[in-house]
C-alpha positions as CSV (number, residue, x, y, z in Angstrom):
1,M,117.4,99.2,58.7
2,K,115.6,98.3,62.3
3,N,118.0,98.1,65.3
4,N,118.6,94.1,66.5
5,I,117.0,94.0,70.0
6,F,120.2,91.9,70.6
7,D,123.0,93.7,69.4
8,L,124.6,95.5,72.3
9,D,125.1,98.7,69.9
10,S,121.8,98.9,69.7
11,Y,121.1,100.8,73.1
12,D,124.0,103.2,72.3
13,Y,123.3,107.1,72.1
14,E,125.5,109.9,72.3
15,L,124.4,112.2,75.5
16,P,126.0,115.7,75.9
17,S,127.8,115.7,79.1
18,S,126.2,118.9,79.7
19,L,123.0,116.8,80.3
20,I,124.2,114.4,83.3
21,A,122.9,115.7,86.2
22,S,125.3,116.7,88.7
23,S,122.8,117.7,91.3
24,P,118.9,117.4,91.6
25,A,116.2,119.5,90.9
26,N,115.2,121.6,93.8
27,P,112.6,121.6,94.8
28,K,111.9,117.8,93.9
29,E,108.5,118.7,92.0
30,S,110.5,120.9,89.5
31,A,111.9,118.1,87.7
32,N,110.8,117.7,84.1
33,L,108.6,114.7,83.2
34,L,108.4,113.0,80.0
35,V,105.2,110.8,79.5
36,Y,105.0,107.9,76.8
37,Q,101.9,107.1,76.2
38,R,102.2,103.0,74.5
39,S,98.3,103.4,73.0
40,N,99.1,106.1,70.9
41,N,103.2,106.5,70.9
42,K,102.0,110.0,72.5
43,I,104.5,112.1,73.9
44,T,103.8,114.8,76.3
45,H,106.7,117.1,78.1
46,T,105.6,118.4,81.5
47,K,106.9,118.8,85.3
48,F,107.2,116.0,87.6
49,G,104.9,118.2,90.0
50,N,102.1,117.2,87.4
51,L,102.5,113.4,87.7
52,M,98.9,112.9,89.4
53,E,97.3,114.6,86.2
54,F,98.5,111.4,84.3
55,L,98.5,108.3,86.5
56,P,96.3,105.8,85.7
57,D,94.1,104.1,88.0
58,C,96.8,101.5,89.5
59,D,98.5,100.4,92.8
60,I,102.2,102.1,93.2
61,I,105.1,99.8,94.8
62,F,108.4,101.7,95.8
63,N,111.7,100.3,97.0
64,D,112.5,101.6,100.8
65,T,116.2,100.8,100.8
66,K,118.5,103.1,102.1
67,V,121.5,104.3,100.6
68,I,124.6,103.4,103.3
69,K,128.0,105.8,103.6
70,A,129.5,102.8,101.7
71,R,132.7,104.7,100.2
72,I,135.4,104.5,102.7
73,Y,139.1,105.9,102.7
74,G,141.7,104.4,104.4
75,K,145.8,102.9,104.1
76,K,147.3,99.5,103.5
77,S,149.3,98.5,106.4
78,S,152.6,99.4,104.3
79,G,151.1,102.9,103.9
80,G,149.9,103.2,100.6
81,A,146.3,105.1,100.1
82,V,143.1,102.8,99.2
83,E,139.4,103.3,98.5
84,L,136.7,100.9,99.3
85,L,133.4,100.7,97.9
86,L,131.1,98.4,99.6
87,N,128.6,96.0,97.6
88,Q,127.1,93.7,99.2
89,P,127.2,91.6,103.0
90,L,128.3,87.9,102.2
91,G,128.0,86.8,106.1
92,Q,130.1,86.1,108.8
93,G,131.5,90.1,108.4
94,K,132.7,89.3,104.5
95,F,131.7,91.4,102.0
96,S,131.9,92.0,98.2
97,T,133.9,95.3,97.3
98,L,135.4,97.5,94.7
99,I,139.0,98.8,95.6
100,K,141.2,101.3,93.8
101,G,144.2,100.4,94.7
102,R,146.6,97.3,94.2
103,V,145.7,94.7,96.4
104,K,146.3,90.8,97.0
105,A,144.8,88.1,99.4
106,G,145.8,88.7,102.6
107,T,146.3,92.9,102.4
108,I,145.2,94.5,105.5
109,L,143.4,97.4,104.9
110,E,142.9,100.1,107.7
111,F,140.4,102.6,108.0
112,D,139.2,105.6,110.9
113,N,137.3,104.0,114.4
114,G,139.6,101.3,114.2
115,L,137.9,99.7,111.6
116,S,139.9,97.2,109.2
117,C,139.5,94.6,106.9
118,E,141.6,91.3,105.2
119,V,141.3,90.7,101.5
120,I,140.3,87.4,101.6
121,E,139.5,86.8,98.0
122,L,140.2,88.7,94.2
123,L,137.6,88.0,91.7
124,D,137.4,89.5,88.3
125,E,135.6,92.5,89.3
126,Y,135.4,92.5,93.3
127,R,137.4,91.7,96.3
128,I,136.1,89.6,99.3
129,V,136.8,91.2,102.1
130,K,136.7,90.6,105.9
131,F,135.6,93.6,108.6
132,N,136.3,93.8,111.8
133,Q,136.6,96.3,114.9
134,N,139.8,96.5,117.2
135,G,140.2,93.2,115.9
136,N,137.2,92.0,116.9
137,E,134.5,90.6,114.3
138,I,131.5,93.0,113.6
139,K,128.4,92.5,112.4
140,T,126.7,94.1,109.6
141,E,124.5,96.5,111.3
142,N,127.2,97.7,113.3
143,L,129.2,98.1,110.6
144,Y,126.3,100.4,108.8
145,Q,126.6,102.7,112.0
146,I,130.5,102.7,111.9
147,L,130.2,103.8,108.1
148,N,127.8,106.3,109.0
149,Q,130.2,107.9,111.0
150,I,133.6,107.8,108.9
151,G,132.0,106.7,105.4
152,H,131.0,108.8,102.1
153,I,127.6,109.1,100.2
154,P,128.7,106.7,97.4
155,L,127.4,109.1,94.2
156,P,127.9,107.7,91.3
157,P,130.7,107.5,88.7
158,Y,129.3,110.1,86.2
159,I,129.0,112.8,88.8
160,K,132.5,114.5,89.0
161,R,132.2,116.0,91.9
162,A,132.8,115.1,95.5
163,D,129.8,114.1,97.8
164,Q,128.8,116.9,100.0
165,K,127.1,117.4,103.6
166,S,123.5,117.8,101.3
167,D,123.9,114.6,99.1
168,E,123.3,112.8,102.7
169,I,119.5,114.0,102.3
170,W,119.2,114.3,98.2
171,Y,120.3,111.3,97.2
172,Q,117.8,109.3,99.6
173,S,114.3,108.8,99.3
174,I,112.1,110.7,101.9
175,F,110.9,106.6,102.9
176,A,114.1,105.1,102.8
177,K,114.1,102.9,105.7
178,N,116.2,99.8,105.4
179,D,120.5,100.3,105.2
180,G,122.3,98.1,102.5
181,A,122.1,100.2,99.1
182,V,125.1,101.4,97.4
183,A,123.1,103.1,95.0
184,A,119.9,105.4,95.1
185,P,116.8,104.2,93.6
186,T,116.9,107.4,91.6
187,A,113.3,107.2,90.2
188,S,112.4,107.6,93.6
189,L,114.4,110.8,94.5
190,H,111.8,112.8,93.0
191,F,108.9,112.2,95.6
192,S,108.2,115.0,98.2
193,Q,106.3,114.6,101.6
194,Q,103.4,116.3,99.9
195,M,103.5,114.3,96.8
196,I,103.3,110.9,98.6
197,Q,100.4,112.5,100.9
198,D,99.0,113.7,97.7
199,I,99.2,109.7,95.7
200,K,97.9,108.1,99.1
201,N,94.4,109.8,98.8
202,K,93.8,108.2,95.6
203,H,96.4,105.0,95.2
204,N,97.5,102.1,96.9
205,I,101.1,102.1,98.0
206,S,103.4,99.5,99.2
207,Y,107.1,98.8,99.7
208,I,110.0,96.8,98.4
209,T,113.7,96.2,99.6
210,L,115.8,95.8,97.3
211,H,119.4,97.0,97.8
212,V,121.1,98.5,94.8
213,G,124.8,97.0,94.4
214,A,127.6,98.1,92.6
215,G,126.7,96.8,89.4
216,T,123.7,98.9,88.7
217,F,126.4,100.9,86.8
218,K,127.9,98.1,85.2
219,G,127.4,98.6,81.2
220,V,127.2,95.3,79.3
221,E,130.0,94.1,77.4
222,V,129.0,91.2,75.1
223,S,128.0,92.1,71.8
224,D,124.8,89.5,72.0
225,I,122.7,90.7,75.0
226,R,121.8,87.1,75.8
227,E,125.1,86.1,76.6
228,H,125.4,89.0,79.5
229,K,125.6,87.4,83.0
230,M,123.3,89.8,85.3
231,H,124.3,90.9,88.9
232,S,122.6,89.7,92.0
233,E,120.8,91.9,94.2
234,I,119.7,91.1,97.9
235,Y,115.6,91.9,98.0
236,T,113.0,91.2,100.5
237,I,108.7,92.0,99.3
238,S,106.6,93.1,102.0
239,D,103.0,91.3,102.4
240,E,101.2,94.6,101.2
241,A,103.3,94.0,97.9
242,I,102.6,90.6,97.7
243,N,98.9,90.9,97.8
244,T,99.3,93.8,95.5
245,I,101.4,91.5,93.0
246,N,98.9,88.9,93.6
247,S,95.8,91.0,92.5
248,N,94.1,92.2,89.1
249,K,95.2,95.5,89.4
250,P,97.4,97.7,88.0
251,I,100.8,97.8,89.0
252,L,103.1,101.1,88.7
253,G,106.6,100.3,89.8
254,V,108.6,103.2,90.7
255,G,112.0,102.8,89.5
256,T,113.3,99.8,87.5
257,T,114.5,98.1,91.0
258,V,110.9,97.7,91.9
259,T,110.4,96.3,88.1
260,R,113.2,93.7,88.6
261,C,112.0,92.6,91.9
262,I,108.4,92.7,91.1
263,E,108.7,90.4,88.1
264,Y,111.4,88.0,90.2
265,F,108.7,87.5,92.6
266,Y,106.0,87.1,89.9
267,R,108.1,84.5,88.1
268,T,109.8,82.5,91.2
269,R,107.1,83.0,93.9
270,V,109.7,83.4,96.2
271,K,109.8,86.8,98.7
272,D,113.2,87.5,99.5
273,G,116.8,86.4,98.2
274,L,119.0,87.4,95.5
275,C,117.3,89.0,92.3
276,D,119.3,88.5,89.2
277,L,116.1,89.1,86.8
278,F,117.7,90.5,83.6
279,L,114.3,92.1,81.4
280,H,114.8,93.1,77.5
281,P,112.6,93.3,74.6
282,A,113.0,89.6,74.3
283,N,112.1,88.7,78.3
284,P,109.3,91.8,79.2
285,P,107.5,92.3,82.0
286,Q,104.8,90.0,82.6
287,R,102.6,91.9,85.5
288,Q,104.0,95.0,86.0
289,N,102.2,97.6,84.1
290,Y,103.3,101.1,84.0
291,L,107.0,102.1,84.8
292,L,108.3,105.6,86.3
293,T,112.0,105.7,86.0
294,N,115.0,108.3,84.8
295,F,117.3,108.3,81.9
296,H,119.9,105.7,81.8
297,L,123.4,105.0,80.7
298,P,124.0,103.9,77.2
299,K,124.5,100.2,76.8
300,S,123.2,99.5,80.2
301,T,120.7,96.6,81.7
302,L,118.5,99.7,82.6
303,I,117.6,101.1,79.4
304,M,117.1,97.4,78.1
305,L,114.7,97.2,80.9
306,V,112.7,100.8,79.3
307,A,112.9,98.5,76.0
308,S,111.1,95.5,77.1
309,F,108.3,98.0,78.3
310,V,107.9,100.2,75.4
311,G,110.3,98.5,72.8
312,L,114.2,99.4,71.0
313,E,112.7,101.8,68.5
314,N,110.8,103.7,70.6
315,V,113.4,104.0,73.5
316,K,115.3,105.8,70.8
317,Q,113.1,108.3,69.6
318,I,111.8,109.0,73.3
319,Y,115.9,109.6,74.2
320,K,116.1,111.4,71.1
321,Q,113.5,114.0,72.0
322,A,114.4,114.3,75.7
323,I,118.1,115.2,74.4
324,E,116.6,117.9,72.1
325,K,114.7,119.2,75.1
326,E,117.6,119.7,77.0
327,Y,116.6,116.5,79.8
328,K,119.2,116.4,82.7
329,F,120.3,112.6,82.4
330,Y,120.9,109.9,85.2
331,S,120.7,109.7,88.9
332,Y,119.5,113.4,89.8
333,G,118.3,114.0,87.1
334,D,114.7,114.0,85.1
335,A,112.1,111.3,84.8
336,M,109.9,109.2,82.5
337,L,106.5,107.6,83.1
338,V,105.5,105.0,80.9
339,I,101.4,104.2,80.7
């Protein structure tokens, strides 16, 4: 019996916990790479350092967002401990956040370096807070500077260890430059400076910026995926990337964030704002040709995006082989190229 592309359970799979990567491949090029050719359903197992051997003639788009130290620990004015994870800025010092610990509207949270915030509003999942420093309103860029001193790299929830100093380097692409992400665009983590240089010799490279939000880890919870409300993330697209999208050149998008951004722009022609595009087998890409990505959580919008390129049945077969070959999964895990 074939899987139903709209049935959430069709995107489920069993993953041994031993295959969840808790640290990255070192050196970067030593990560495993699964290459899937759609023309003949061929799967090749190789190393990421061999990527250039499989790349078709295409332009390549990366996400140059930079992960901020978005996890901070503090206390309520009443004394109870609290953990806060930023999600995204809302303007005027306000942020949507995830907070561990019971809070109510009006609660004051205190952190190091004179940073504090007031809980303004409780939503279903997120908490809206307003930050200030020593009682004064604070700009987003200044908040990020403080977080760089007192915050922690926001490792994903499935990495069951505390963040380390080395994560400040490894959980960041080498071309990251625009502060704002609370999770890394993980397909980019595999690239070394030398690989980027080699690619530039044969391919045109450009960048978009999409600030990955906490919603990227949220699983789909409705049985019919068409009823899922996609999270929104802040994006902007460079003129160079727009020129690539507007050309007739084939495009490789490095990561699901790049893919959604390219496809959102192609549909709307809006170069910056909030991206909430949900790609799945019934809403496949219209412009992007090839995909480089990691292996994703079951029942996530990310595995559904991969299925929008290759079909649900093929995703199941690809993931089955990856598990059999003991690929490492998720943010610090191995990669897959769809051509």
